[in-house]
N, C-alpha and C positions, 0 to 999 in steps of 0.2 A: 494178768497179774494186776492182783487191785491193790491199790493205792488211795489213801486216806492221804490227805491236804490240811493242815489248819493254817487257819489267819487270823490275823485280828488282833493278837493280843499287843499289849504295850504298856507304856508306863501310867497311870492314872493316880486323878487323890482320891483319897476317902470321899465317899460320899458320892464318886460320879459312875458311870459307866462305859462299859464295853460291849461289844458285840463281836463272837465270836465265828465264824464260819469253816466246815470243815466238808471241801470237796472229796467226792467219791467216783473212782472210775476203775474200771474193770470189773463189774458186774454193779447190778441191783441191788437196793437196800429195801425196795418198797416191801417186803413182806418181812423183813429184818427187826430187828430189836440195835437198835445206835443209841451211843451215852458218852460222855462227858465223864474223866475221871483226871484230876490231878495229883501231883506231886511235890510237896515244897521240900525243901532242902534239908537231908536228915532225917527225913519222914517217909512213912512208906505209901504206895500208890491208895489213895482213896475213892469212892464213889462219889458224885456228883448229881450227875441228872439223867435219865436213859426216855430213850421213846420207840412208841412201838410202829411199826411201818403205815401210812395213809396215819397217823397220829390218832391213831387209835386210844393211846392210853399214853400218858408220863408217870414218872417217878422222881420223885427229889430228897436227895439227904435235907435231915432237919438244918443242918447249917446253910441252907442256901433258898429256903421255901419262904417263897415272898419277896423275892432277889432276885433270882434268875430265873427266866422261864427258855425249855428248850423247845426246841421246831424242826419237822424238814418240808423238806419241800421235794417231793418223789418226784415231781419232775425235771429237776434241775440235779436230783441224787445230793442234795448239798444238806446236810445237821447244821444247824445255826446253835447259838450259845447268848441268848439276849443277861446281859449283866447290871445290874443295876445297884445302887446304893452300896457299892465296893468297900469293902473293909479291909486294912493292913492286913488281916490273917487269911486273905482270901488268894493273896502272894503264892502262886507254883508257877509250876508248866502244869499248861492244859493238854488234857489227849483226847483225842475221837476216837474211839472204837467202833466197833459191829462185832456183833453175834454173826454166824454162818449159816444157821440152821433158820428154814423158814417158820418162825412162830413168834409171837404177840405177847410170851411173858418176858416181865420186866425183869433185870435182877438186876441188884449191886454187886455181886461179884466178880473181880476181875478176871478170874477161869474162866469167866463162859463166854468171853469174847476172844473173836479168835483174830479180829485185823485192827490194828494199832496204826492211826499218825506217829510222826516225829516231833509234833508236840509245839506249843507256843507258847511261850514266857509273859505270865502276867505279873505286872508290880505292881501294888498298890500302896503308895506312899501315904505317909499321919500327916 
């Protein structure tokens, strides 16, 4: 059974940093795309960033480009999201996701991801 478990969320002041982790179990994702999404209260879930297995490529939403960095440690089967220069509008529940197919194609479409974590809350105060 595949599980994705996020950690690292919390409360931080604007301008601060947080590092999210997503530990995967049940299968490896070295040949798959993994990503981060977020959902603020009253809003739809939105794409944040994606990375292909072995870090061949990365893809960011414009709202986080230059501030966030996605990375993957295939040996540990763990995905990361380093978040710097956080803004109050970054407040949301952050979800880790993984595609099931062996592909390096990076996508921001929610339906393209099969596996999802339970989410971790990130709150940025002004």
